[in-house]
Each structure stands twice: as C-alpha cells, then as structure tokens.
Backbone as a ProteinNet text record, in pm:
[ID]
protein_1_A
[PRIMARY]
MSYFSIALQRRLERRSMNQSDLSRQSGISRSYISRLLSGEFSELSDANFTSLLKVFAADPQAQADLVAARCMDVKAG
[TERTIARY]
4674.1	4531.8	4523.7	4415	4392.4	4338.4	4341.7	4297.9	4138.7	4079.1	3936.4	3889.7	3960.9	3947.6	3941.7	4043	4094	3962.5	3942.8	3829.7	3703.2	3643.2	3530	3529	3631.9	3639.4	3635.9	3680.1	3648.9	3514.8	3441.4	3300	3229.8	3249.7	3177.4	3196.4	3323	3329.9	3263.9	3251.1	3192.8	3052.1	2984.8	2849	2814.5	2903.2	2873.2	2818.2	2873.1	2802.1	2916.9	2885.3	2985.2	2966.2	3027.6	3025.5	2888.2	2829.6	2700	2587.4	2590.9	2494.7	2523.9	2676	2694.7	2637.9	2657.1	2616.2	2458.5	2408.5	2259.5	2212.2	2262.8	2209.2	2277.2	2389.6	2424.7	2368.8	2344.9	2298.5	2434.5	2560.4	2681.4	2698.9	2758.2	2806.4	2866	2839.8	2934.4	3089.2	3106.4	3213.7	3303.7	3245.6	3322	3340.9	3259.2	3317.9	3416.4	3413.7	3515.3	3652.8	3653	3766.6	3805.9	3710.5	3742.7	3792.8	3762.1	3823.9	3931.9	3956.5	4102.9	4194.3	4179.7	4258.5	4301.7	4235.6	4277.1	4203.1	4116.7	4051.5	4031.1	4088.7	4099.9	3997.5	3966.5	3854.8	3735.3	3724.3	3590.1	3492.8	3399	3320.8	3235	3211.1	3115.4	3019.1	2930.8	2827.2	2818.6	2924.6	2940.5	2983.4	3057.3	3101.2	2983.8	2885.2	2760.9	2680.2	2665.5	2597.3	2649.3	2778.9	2844	2820.3	2823.1	2817.8	2647.5	2560.6	2420.2	2406.3	2479.5	2472.7	2478.6	2585.9	2623.6	2537.4	2448	2364.9	2304.5	2301.9	2283	2386.7	2493.2	2630.9	2714	2711	2775.6	2942.7	2964.7	3116	3164	3092.9	3136.1	3167.5	3068.1	3062.6	3186	3219.3	3337	3469.7	3461.7	3555.6	3604	3480.4	3513.4	3550.4	3495.2	3505.2	3675.8	3712.7	3846.2	3960.9	3919.9	3999.6	4006.7	3906.7	3901.4	3969.3	3978.4	4048.6	4201.4	4237.1	4384	4414.9	4351.9	4375.3	4399.2	4308.8	4319.4	4447.1	4486.5	4602.1	4740	4720.5	4824.8	4845.6	4769	4745.9	4725.6
13858	13933.8	13972.2	13924.8	13959.5	14111.7	14165.2	14282.5	14289.7	14152.6	14177.9	14184.3	14081.9	14107.9	14221.4	14323.5	14451.2	14534	14521	14650.9	14586.7	14478.5	14408	14473.8	14459.9	14509.9	14675.4	14722.1	14895.8	14907.8	14832.1	14890.8	14821.9	14734.7	14713.6	14795.1	14853.5	14965.8	15083.2	15135.8	15261.7	15224.5	15114.7	15099.8	15063.1	15076.7	15022.8	14880.1	14797.1	14649.5	14569.5	14445.8	14350.1	14230.6	14121.7	13993.6	13923.5	13929.2	13896.4	13932.8	14087.1	14161.7	14124	14080.3	14045.7	13925	13856.2	13687.5	13679.3	13776.1	13762.8	13834	13922.8	13994	13902.4	13837	13782.5	13630.8	13565.3	13441.1	13350	13398.3	13327.4	13298.4	13186.7	13173.6	13271.8	13292	13377.2	13324.7	13194.3	13152.2	13132.5	13137.8	13142.1	13307.5	13379.2	13550.5	13574.3	13510.2	13524.8	13490.7	13347.8	13298.6	13384	13450.6	13506.5	13680	13738.4	13872.4	13831	13726	13698.9	13679.6	13661.2	13613.3	13456.1	13363.1	13239.1	13151.1	13211.2	13143.2	13251.8	13228.6	13320.7	13256	13140.6	13100.1	13147.5	13218.9	13294.5	13254.9	13179.4	13140.9	13244.4	13242.7	13354.4	13361.1	13238.6	13271.6	13340.3	13327.2	13397.5	13521.2	13562.7	13693.2	13792.1	13724.9	13797.5	13804.1	13711.5	13746.8	13842.8	13874	13978.7	14115.7	14100.4	14212.5	14256.6	14192.8	14222.5	14305.3	14265	14361.5	14493.9	14527	14677	14738.4	14670.7	14706	14856.2	14910.6	15054.1	15146.3	15082.5	15183.4	15109.4	15181.3	15128.6	15159.9	15233.5	15283.9	15149.3	15104.6	14996.4	14892.8	14854.9	14738.3	14746.1	14864.1	14891.3	14839.9	14904.2	14871.8	14720.7	14659.8	14498.4	14445.1	14473.3	14400.4	14431.9	14544.1	14589.4	14511.7	14505.9	14434.1	14280.6	14203.5	14091.2	14054.3	14143.9	14169.4	14149.1	14221	14248.4	14119.9	14041.8	13936.7	13834.2	13796.1	13707.4	13758.7	13871.3	13902.4	13871.5	13871.7	13848.5	13726.6	13620.6	13482.3	13423.5
3718.1	3709.6	3542.5	3516	3363.3	3352.8	3229.6	3185.2	3207.8	3182.2	3198.9	3348.9	3446.5	3580.2	3642.8	3585.4	3646.4	3603.3	3443	3399.8	3483.8	3487.9	3570.4	3686.6	3781.1	3903.7	3908.3	3829	3830.9	3799.9	3699.1	3685.2	3799.4	3859.9	3984.1	4079	4093.3	4205.9	4156.6	4035.6	4001.2	4006.6	4007.2	4022.4	4168.1	4240.3	4401	4411.4	4330.1	4323.5	4372.3	4421.7	4485.6	4396.4	4439.9	4352.5	4359.1	4477.3	4513.2	4411.1	4389.5	4298.8	4158.4	4129.7	3988.5	3944.6	4031.4	4031.7	4020.2	4094.7	4091.7	3949.7	3905.1	3800.8	3660.9	3671.9	3562.1	3552.3	3627.8	3637.8	3657.8	3658.4	3703.7	3829.1	3889.4	4018.9	4097.7	4212.2	4281.2	4293	4299.4	4320.3	4179.1	4067	3925.4	3934.2	3978	3960.8	4055.1	4165	4264.3	4190.7	4153	4077.6	3957.7	3890.4	3772.4	3810.4	3903.6	3973.4	4023.5	4106.1	4155.1	4080.7	3958.9	3838.7	3850.4	3954.5	3973.3	3854.4	3761.5	3643.8	3552.3	3450.2	3327.4	3214.5	3204.4	3113.3	3131.1	3011.8	2998.8	2884.3	2893.1	2778.6	2716.8	2596.9	2524.7	2605.5	2645.4	2695.8	2839.9	2896.7	3050.8	3000.9	2901.9	2888.3	2826.6	2776.4	2708	2852	2908.6	3051.6	3137.9	3161.9	3219.9	3133.5	3023.8	2912.4	2927.9	2960.9	2955.1	3097	3195.4	3342.3	3305.6	3213.6	3185.2	3043.4	3046.1	2915.8	2899	3012.6	3005.9	3028.1	2997.4	3000.5	2892.5	2760.4	2653.4	2674.1	2740.1	2792.3	2869.3	2964.4	3038.2	2957.3	2867.7	2774.8	2681.6	2629.9	2556.2	2616.5	2730.5	2830.5	2862.5	2894.6	2901.2	2784.5	2674.2	2541.2	2492.2	2516.4	2504.7	2575	2709.9	2797.3	2768.4	2735.8	2687.7	2566.5	2465.1	2340.9	2377.6	2493.4	2510	2604.3	2672.8	2720.9	2636.9	2513.2	2417.9	2336.6	2293.4	2236.3	2300	2457.5	2536.5	2570.3	2507	2516.6	2649.8
[MASK]
+++++++++++++++++++++++++++++++++++++++++++++++++++++++++++++++++++++++++++++

C-alpha cells in the first residue's frame, strides 16, 4: 500500500466519505479509486491527483497531507 492510498483513506474516513462519494466529487471512476486505495494500482496521473485534491479544497491540511504522501511515494520509487 502506498503512502498516498493510506493518507487518502484516512481523509475519507475523517469526512465520512466512501469511494462512491469520492468518485462522484472527483469525476474519477469508482473502480480506479478502489484500485488506488487497495494499493493494486499505484500510478496516479497529475490530472487525477489534481481532481482528488479539489475534493479537499476546503481543507488545506488534508491537501497538504495528500501532497506530502504523494511526494513520499515518489521518493520511495
């Protein structure tokens, strides 16, 4: 599991959101989100990353956590 998927799951839990909610708000398919959260799929395009960040636009700390997690994934390779 990636740092990003863990951070995203925590943020969803804090907002009492599920994968379908995130899919609807981000415009990303639920199946892609499911694979991303399960760690099955670690590729995250800049466009999808931006779409996910927009869901958390009202919460700068959530956005910062997600950016930091993505940076850790990139650093870890």
